[in-house]
N, C-alpha and C positions, 0 to 999 in steps of 0.2 A: 371275130370277137373272141373266139377261143384262143387264137394265137396271141392276143393282146394281154391275156392274164399272166402267162409266164414272163412276158417282157416287163409288165408292171411290177411283178414280184422281184425281178432282177433289179429294176430301178430302185425299189424300196429297200432292198437289201444293201445296195450300193450306198444309198443315202444314209441308211442306218450305220453302216461301217464308217462312213465319213464322219458322222456325228460322234462316234465313240472313239475316235483317235485319242491316244494318250497325249499328254502335254509334251512328252519327250519326242513324239513323232510330228508334232506341229512345228511350224516355223515361228518360234517365239524369240523375243529379245530379252536376255537376262543380264543381270549384273551381280556383283558379289562384294561384300564389305571386306576390308576397307575400300572406299571408293578409289578407283584407279585414276589417280591424278599425278601430275608432276609436282610432288611436294618439294618445296624449296628448302635448300640447306640454309641454316641460320647464318647470318653474316658476321657474327662475332668471332673474330680470329683468335681471341684469347680463350675460347671455350672449345669443347670437343665438337667435332664436325658431326652434325646430325640434321635430319629433316623435321619440319614442323608445319602443321596447319590445324586450327582448332576454332571453337566458338563460332560455328557457321551460321550464317543467315542466307536463306534461299528465298528469292522472290520471283514472281512471274511478271514479265514486262513484254507487252505486245505479243503474247502467246508463246514466249520463250523464257528460259530459266537462267537466273544469274545467281552465282554462288560467291559470297564474300566470306573470307576466313582470316583469322589472325595471322599476322607476320608472313604474308604470302607474296609480297611484291607486286600485287595485282589482284585479279579475280578471274572467275571462270564463267563461261557461257555454254549453254546447251539447248538444243532444239528438242531433245527427246529424253532427258534425264539419264542418258547412257553414255554418249560421247561428249566430252567436255573440252572446250577450246580455251586456252589461257589468254587473258588480255593483260598485257603489261601496261602499268600506268604509274607515273611518278607525280600525278596531279592530285592524288589523295594520299592521306597518311598511312601508307601500307606497313609502316613499322609500329603502328599502334595495335592494341588488342581489340577483339570483339567488335568489329564493324557491324552496324545495323543499317538496313536500307528499307525504304518504303516508296511506293509509287503514288504520286499525287499529281493529278491533271497531266498525265502523259509525260511526267518527268520523274526520274529517280533521285531521291534525296538520301544522303548518307551521313551518318555521325559515327565517330569512333569512341572507344573507351579511353579516357585520358583524365589526368588531374590538372591539365593546363589548356588543352585544345578545345575550344568551344565552337569551332566552325561547323557550319552545315554546308555540305558539298552537293552539287547537283549536276545532272547530265540528262539530255534527251537522246543521246547517241552513245550508249555505253560500249558498243563494240569498238569505237574509235579510241577509247582510253582517255578521252578529253573530258575534263570536269572543270567547274568553276565554283568559287565560293558564293553561296547564296546569302546567308545571314549567319548569325551566331546565337547560340543558346545563352541564357542569362548566366549560366555557370557551366563549367566543365563537369562531366559526369562519367562514372565508370560503368561498364557493361550496359550501355543504353539499349532501349527498345522504343521504336516509334510505332504508334498504332492509331489508325483513323477509324472512328466509329461510323456506323451507318448514317448518323445525322451530320457527318462531315467534321465533327469536332476531333481535334488532334490531341493525343496524349503521349507523354514521355514517361517511361519507367526506367529505373536504374538502381544500381547498388552492387557492391563487390566487397565483402568484408566478413571477418569472423567476429565482429563486434556489433556493427550497425545493421539495421534492417534494410529491406528493399523499399524504395520510395516511388512515388508517382505524382504527376501533376498534369493538368491541362495546359497546353501551350497554343499560341496563336498559329494557325495554319499558314499564314502569310509571312509573319516575321519571326516565328519560333520563340517569341517571348513568353515567359511564364504567365499563366492566368491563375491568380490565386496562389495560395501557399502550397508548398510540397507536403505530401501526406505520407506518413509511415504506413506501409501496407502489410508486410510479412516479416516476421522475426523468427530466427532459428528456435526450434523446440526439440532438440535432440534427446531430451529426457523422455519424450513420448515417441518421437519419430526416429526409428532405427536407421532409416536411409540417410539421415543427417549426421550419423556418427562417423568420424574420420576412419580412414584405412581401407585397404583392399576388401576386407571382410567386416567392416564396421565394428572394429574392436578397439579403436583408439579413443576411449571414453574421456580421457583427460584433456584432449585437444578440441578446442571450439571449432565447429564446422565453418567452412566458407559458404556463405549464402550469396548467390550471384546469378548472372545470366538471365535476366528477366526476358520474358516473351509473353505477348498477349494475343489471344484469339477470341472472337465472339462467335457463338454458335447457338442458334435457337433462343436468342434473347439473353443468354448467360455470358458472363465474362470469365475467361479461363486464364488466370495469371500463373505462368509457369516460371520455374526457377531451378537452379542447379545446386547440388550438394553431393558429397561433403568436401571434395577437393579434386582438382583436375588430374592429379597424378594417380588416383586410385581406380582400381577396376570397378569399384562400386559407384563411380561417378554417374549420377543419374539426374533426371529432371522430375521434380515434384510439381504439383498443381494445386492452386486454391481457386475457389469459385465464388462469384458474386453476381448480384442483380444489377450492379452499377460498375462503371469502369474504374472508379477509385475506391471501391469497397463500400462497406466492410466485407472482407473475404473470409470464407470458411474453408478449412482444409478438406480436400476431396476424399472420398472413401477409397478410391483407387490411387494409391501412392506407393512408391514413385511410379508415375505413369509411363516413363521411358527408362528402362533398367536392363542392363545386360552385363552381369558381373562375371560370367564364365564363358568358356569357349575359346576359340582362337583369338578373336579380337574383342576386347572388353571395353565397356563404357558406352554411355548414350546420353551423357549430360551436356549442359550448356549448348543448347541448340535452338532451332526454330521449327515451328510447325506451320506448314504451308499447304496450299491446295494446288493440284496440278490442273491441266487444261480440261481434264475429264471430270473434275469434281472430287477426286480422291485426295485425302489428307495424307501427308508424309511428315515424319519427324526426322530431322537431320541433326546429328549430335557429334560429340567428341569421343574418339576412341583413344584410350591410354596405352602407350608403350612405356614411356618413362623409365628407360634403362640408362641411356647415355646422359639424359637430363630429364628433370621432372616435367618439362614442357615438350618432350618428344611425343607428338600426338598426331592423330589422323582423323579422317571424316567418315561417318557411317550414316546410311539412309535406312529408315524403318517405316513400314506402313502404319498409319494411325487411323483411328476410327472414333466415332461417338456412338454409343449404344442408344437404345430406345429411351433410356432414362437420362441421357445426356452425360454419361460417364465418358471421359476422354481416356483412351488407352492407346499405347503403341505396341505393336506385336514384334517382339524381338526373338521369338522362337525360331531356332535355326537361323539366327540373324547374321551369321557369317557364312551361310551356304548360299548358292545361287537362288535368286528370285526373279520373277518376270516383271518387266516394266510394262504395265497394262496399256492397252489402247482403247479402254472403255472404263466405265464406272465399275468398281469392285465393291464387294460387301464384306468379305472375310479374307484372312491370310491365305486360306486354301485356294482362293482364286488366282494367286500369283506364285504359289510354291510348286515347282515342277517335279519335286521328289527326286532330284538328283542328289544322291547321298555321297558322303565322303568315302572314297575307296582306299585312300592312301594312309590312313591313320596307323601309325606304328608298324607299318609293313617293313620288310627287310630293305635296307639301304646300303649301297656301296658307293664309294666316292673316290675321286682321283687322289685326293690328299686331304688332310685336316690339320688345323692348328690346335694345339693343346688347349683344352677348355671349351672348344667350339666343335664338338663331335657330330658325327653324322646323324645320331638319333634326334638331334634338335630339329632336323629338317621336317619331320612329320609327327611331332609330339603335340600338335595343336596348342602351341603356346607362342604367341607373337613376340614374347620377351626373350626367348632363347633362339639361338641361331647357329648354324654350321658355317664355318669359314674354310675355304680351301687355302692352301699355302700361298697362292698367288692369284692375280687377276688375269692370268694368261689363257690362251685358247687351248691349252692342254688340260683344263679343269672340267670335270663332269660329275654328274650325279645320276645314279640309276635306282629306281624303285621297282621292287618285285611285288605285284599285287597278289601273288599267290595263285590266282586263277585268271583266265582271260575274262575280261569284263567290258561291258559297253560303257564308253566314256563320251560324255557330251561337253565337258568344260574342264579347263585347267587354269589354276591360279598360281603364279610364281610371285612369291613375296620376297623381295630382295632386302637384305640387311646391309647397312653401311658399316664395313669394318676397315679400320685403318685408312679412312678417307681423310683428305685434307682439302675439302671443298667448302666454300663459304659464299653464301648469296646465290642468286639465280644466274648460273653460268651458262653461256651459250654453248651448244655442241655436246652437252652431256647425253649419253645414250646407253641403253643396254642392248647388246646384240647376242643372240643365242639361237639354238635350234632344239626343238623337242622331237624326239624320235619314239616310235613304238615298235615292239617286237613280241612275237609269240614265244621265242626260244632263247632270247638274250644273245643271239648271234646275228641273225638277219634283221636289219633295221629298216624302217620306213619313216620318212619325214612326216610328222603330224603338224607341226607349227614351224614355220621358217621366218625368223626375225633377224636373219643375218644382215639385212639392209635397214633395220629399224633405226629411226632417228629421234626417239623419245626416251625420256628417263623415268617413265611411270614406274614406280617402285612396287606396286601391288598389281602386277599385270594379269588381269583376268581375261581369258579368251574362251568365248563360246565357239565350239567347233562348227563349221558349216554343216557337216554331217557327222554322225556318231562314228567312232572307230572302236574296234574290239582288239585289245592286246592285253598281254599279261605284264609286260615290262614297259616302263617309260623312262626315257633318259633325256636329260637336258645337258647340252654341250655349250659351254661358254665360248664366246668370241670376243666380247668387249664389255667392260663395266666402266661406269663414269670415273671411278677412282678406287683405290684400295684393292682389296681382294674380292674374289668371287664368293659371295656369302648369301645364304638363303635362310629365312626364318620359317618359311612354309612352302613346300612343294605339294600342292593340294590338288587332288584329282577327283573329279565328281562324275557320277554316272549311276549305273544300275548293276549291282552284283547279281550273280547267277544263282545264289543259294537261297536259303529260307530266311524269312524274317525272324527276329528274336521271339522267344516265348513271352506271353503276357505276364506282366508283374501282377501277382495275385495277393500280395500282402504289402501293406504300407502302414508304418507306425509313425504317429505324430505325437511329439511330446514337447509341449510349450514350457519354457522356463518360467515358473511361477514367481521367481524372485526378480526376473527381468523379462517382461512379456514382449519385448522387442525381439526376442530370440526364440527360435523353434528348432528342434532336432528331428530330422526325418531319417528313417531307415526302412529298407525294403529287402525282399528276397531277391537274390541274383537271378536275372533272366538269362536263360541259355542262349549263347551266341550273341549277346548284346554287346555293342561297342560302348554304349552309354545310355543315358536316360535324360528325359526332359520333364521337369516338374513344372506343372502349371498351377497357379494358386491365386486366390483373391478373396474379396470380402463377401462373396455369395456363391452358391453352388453353380450358378450359371454366369458368374463374373470372374472367371479364372484368367485374368488378363496379364498377370505377371509370370515370367518364365525364368527357370534356373537350370542350366545345362550341367550335367555331371558325366565325365568320362571315367568308366571303369569302376569307381567306388559304388558302394551300396549304402552310404550314409552321407548326410550333409547337414551342416548347421547354417541356417539362414537368420541373419540378424537385422534385417531391414524392415521389420514389421512396425505397424502402429500399435503401441501397447494397449490402446483402448478398444481395438477392434477384434472381432472374431474372424477367423480365416478358414478357408476350405482348400484342400489340396488334392491333386491327382497326379499320376505319373505314367509316362509311356516309355517304352524301350525302343531303341533304334540300333540298326547296324547298316552295313553297306548295301543290304538288300531291301531296306525299307523301314517303316515305322509300325509298331504294334501298339495301338491305343487300348485303353480299357475304360470302363465306366465306374471304376472304383474311386470314390470321393470320401476323404476323411476330413474332419474339422477339428479346430481347437476351441477351447473355451475363451471367453473374453479375458 
């Protein structure tokens, strides 16, 4: 009996250690925005060559996920929200915008945004790419959404205009014919709603916003009508939400707005999307990320966790929304459940390159701006990039964001691929292969790779072998992991000044935190309702113009660097 006590203690210590493993030490499955897909090149040969996907709808069908997006030449399928398989199909109108889909009686039905096409498409075997025309709507609609209530009644929502409102109507679930008159549901109100004002920073007051992208969810007896504003090419592109006790209203604007909003960071935008439930009961919001450099419709897809709080407020957490996050295998309750705390190690670190074209310099590789990029002089296998992290650091994931420079590719072309190798080094002399994609056969342009095991190096190098076309160009060589230094100091002063002449606007300023790379501002309509987030790199002041002029707001701020995040309990408020 005496001998069993030490053994028991050893077992308990082992179990305790096992239960306290950090996320970084566990085998988790992570992803990083923009979603790593084979984004199609636009087919118009009279325009600049660029990729596009936007306005996403995600549904679950027989326990698996299906992603439909504008102008993609098909759609994507996934079993785990991580690995996506493209399904080519010419049996649905893949050249139209904003496809919406719904599952009714073990069949998927699809409708697209159009001024002419009224057809309803159906399939029970989406992996085959085979579809047939089921019926037609009574009229063509733009930016449609199909929603079936718990009583099996079917509704259609639509609208895409800087003049007209969003509409809704009940439709027959068998014939898709309208039942009753269409109803006006939501109208733009940019005089009060700062998030509806046009522009990257909501400053284009003279231009009417585009109100579009309807989506409906029902939760705990309430109806949540979501919509996007102010325009797809803006970093401020976001989704707002109205709430009602009935599927066709009347609707009241929710207190938490916009509920999906990511105006800063590497990849900006969270508008015109869909909110869906995964197989574990977790909500996700999938939206549109804006690049809009080569063309205003140059866009990508982003996923963000979504939640309903105990009072029924819908919110999507976009905090560190372009850093790695975990795809859960169970029900989660907060963003912290899926954030592995792999921080960005590469921001503005020293970069050397094999060559550079004028105007596309090396500093664009790690400035955390997807709209700027470096380009080598060629697309040859003699081109390379090296980043010096400054100190040896533990690295868990790497994301290579390719930019298309001087490409002349149009449509979904077979055989396109990126081939490259990523090496690591302690001394910039002796190199070890970390990622070998020399035999890669995909052209995923936001290639995120979670390493099987962490590596520790100071230098990282990417060597080009092949690009689909044009030059070797990168908008973001992003390295994630754990720095070996100290976290930044806590921010101990936050000043909040609301513009009394325009209460949609607030100016925040704070004291600089020692060793901070940047700051994340969380804010909302209550002290414990800080659901919106705004990321700032380097600066100690920011103007936010996306407020509801009729609401009071509360703000807090945390500092971050490559070693971690320093939170605080400082909360400041505005007056109404």
